[in-house]
C-alpha positions as CSV (number, residue, x, y, z in Angstrom):
1,X,0.0,0.0,0.0
2,X,2.9,2.3,0.7
3,X,4.0,2.0,-3.0
4,X,0.5,2.9,-4.1
5,X,0.5,6.0,-1.9
6,X,3.9,7.2,-3.2
7,X,2.7,6.6,-6.8
8,X,-0.5,8.6,-6.1
9,X,1.5,11.4,-4.6
10,X,3.8,11.5,-7.6
11,X,0.8,11.4,-9.9
12,X,-0.9,14.3,-8.1
13,X,2.3,16.3,-7.9
14,X,2.7,16.0,-11.7
15,X,-0.9,17.1,-12.2
16,X,-0.3,20.1,-9.9
17,X,2.9,21.0,-11.9
18,X,1.0,20.8,-15.2
19,X,-1.9,22.9,-13.9
20,X,0.5,25.5,-12.5
21,X,2.4,25.7,-15.8
22,X,-0.8,26.1,-17.8
23,X,-2.0,28.8,-15.4
24,X,1.3,30.6,-15.8
25,X,1.2,30.3,-19.6
26,X,-2.4,31.6,-19.7
27,X,-1.5,34.5,-17.5
28,X,1.5,35.4,-19.7
29,X,-0.8,35.2,-22.8
30,X,-3.4,37.5,-21.2
31,X,-0.9,40.0,-20.0
32,X,0.7,40.1,-23.5
33,X,-2.8,40.5,-25.1
34,X,-3.7,43.3,-22.8
35,X,-0.4,45.0,-23.4
36,X,-0.9,44.9,-27.1
37,X,-4.6,46.0,-26.9
38,X,-3.9,49.0,-24.8
39,X,-1.4,51.5,-26.1
40,X,0.8,53.3,-23.6
41,X,-1.4,56.0,-22.2
42,X,0.2,58.7,-20.0
43,X,-1.3,61.5,-18.1
44,X,-0.1,64.8,-19.5
45,X,0.2,68.1,-17.6
46,X,-1.7,71.1,-18.7
47,X,1.4,73.0,-19.9
48,X,2.3,70.3,-22.4
49,X,-1.3,70.0,-23.7
50,X,-1.7,73.8,-24.0
51,X,1.4,73.8,-26.1
52,X,0.0,71.1,-28.4
53,X,-3.2,73.1,-28.9
54,X,-1.4,76.5,-29.1
55,X,-3.4,77.7,-26.1
56,X,-2.5,79.4,-22.9
57,X,-2.9,77.2,-19.8
58,X,-5.8,79.4,-18.7
59,X,-7.6,78.9,-22.0
60,X,-6.9,75.1,-21.8
61,X,-8.5,75.1,-18.3
62,X,-11.6,76.8,-19.7
63,X,-11.9,74.3,-22.5
64,X,-11.5,71.4,-20.1
65,X,-14.1,72.8,-17.7
66,X,-16.6,73.2,-20.6
67,X,-15.8,69.7,-21.8
68,X,-14.6,70.7,-25.2
69,X,-11.2,69.2,-24.5
70,X,-11.2,65.8,-22.7
71,X,-9.6,65.8,-19.3
72,X,-9.5,64.0,-16.0
73,X,-9.0,65.0,-12.4
74,X,-6.2,63.0,-10.8
75,X,-5.3,63.6,-7.2
76,X,-6.9,67.0,-7.4
77,X,-4.9,67.9,-10.4
78,X,-6.1,68.4,-14.0
79,X,-4.5,65.9,-16.3
80,X,-5.0,64.8,-19.9
81,X,-4.8,61.3,-21.3
82,X,-2.4,61.3,-24.2
83,X,-4.5,58.9,-26.4
84,X,-7.7,61.1,-25.9
85,X,-5.8,64.3,-26.7
86,X,-4.3,62.7,-29.9
87,X,-7.8,61.5,-30.9
88,X,-9.3,64.9,-30.2
89,X,-6.7,66.8,-32.2
90,X,-7.2,64.3,-35.1
91,X,-10.9,64.9,-35.0
92,X,-10.2,68.6,-35.6
93,X,-8.4,68.0,-38.8
94,X,-9.8,69.9,-41.7
95,X,-10.5,67.2,-44.2
96,X,-12.2,68.1,-47.4
97,X,-15.5,66.7,-46.1
98,X,-15.2,68.5,-42.8
99,X,-14.4,71.8,-44.6
100,X,-17.5,71.3,-46.8
101,X,-19.7,70.6,-43.8
102,X,-18.4,73.6,-41.9
103,X,-19.0,75.8,-45.0
104,X,-22.5,74.5,-45.4
105,X,-23.2,75.2,-41.7
106,X,-21.8,78.7,-42.0
107,X,-24.0,79.4,-45.1
108,X,-27.1,78.2,-43.2
109,X,-26.2,80.4,-40.3
110,X,-25.7,83.5,-42.6
111,X,-28.8,82.7,-44.7
112,X,-30.9,82.2,-41.5
113,X,-30.0,85.6,-40.3
114,X,-31.1,87.3,-43.5
115,X,-34.7,88.3,-44.1
116,X,-36.0,87.1,-47.4
117,X,-38.9,88.4,-49.3
């Protein structure tokens, strides 16, 4: 019976080792997948972001408080996520379609202010 007990212990030890290895492999796989899925995002100070927009820090604070520029309060300080700022700046690009849309909107605004007839 002692042999059977030793064999069983060895069998269970090998199972535990295989399970531990599979868990470690799965954790490594998930960590790598998460690392690839999330780009490095850093919290940027207002001075750096203001320079990117060509604004004063005071003007940046006003835009952030209005919600026109994405921001986050972190430890009582105003900070900006680099990925959100890059996306916001990209959204402001004057593509041909965006310029056409802005021109159409401006024409409607001007035409709406004129009295016809």
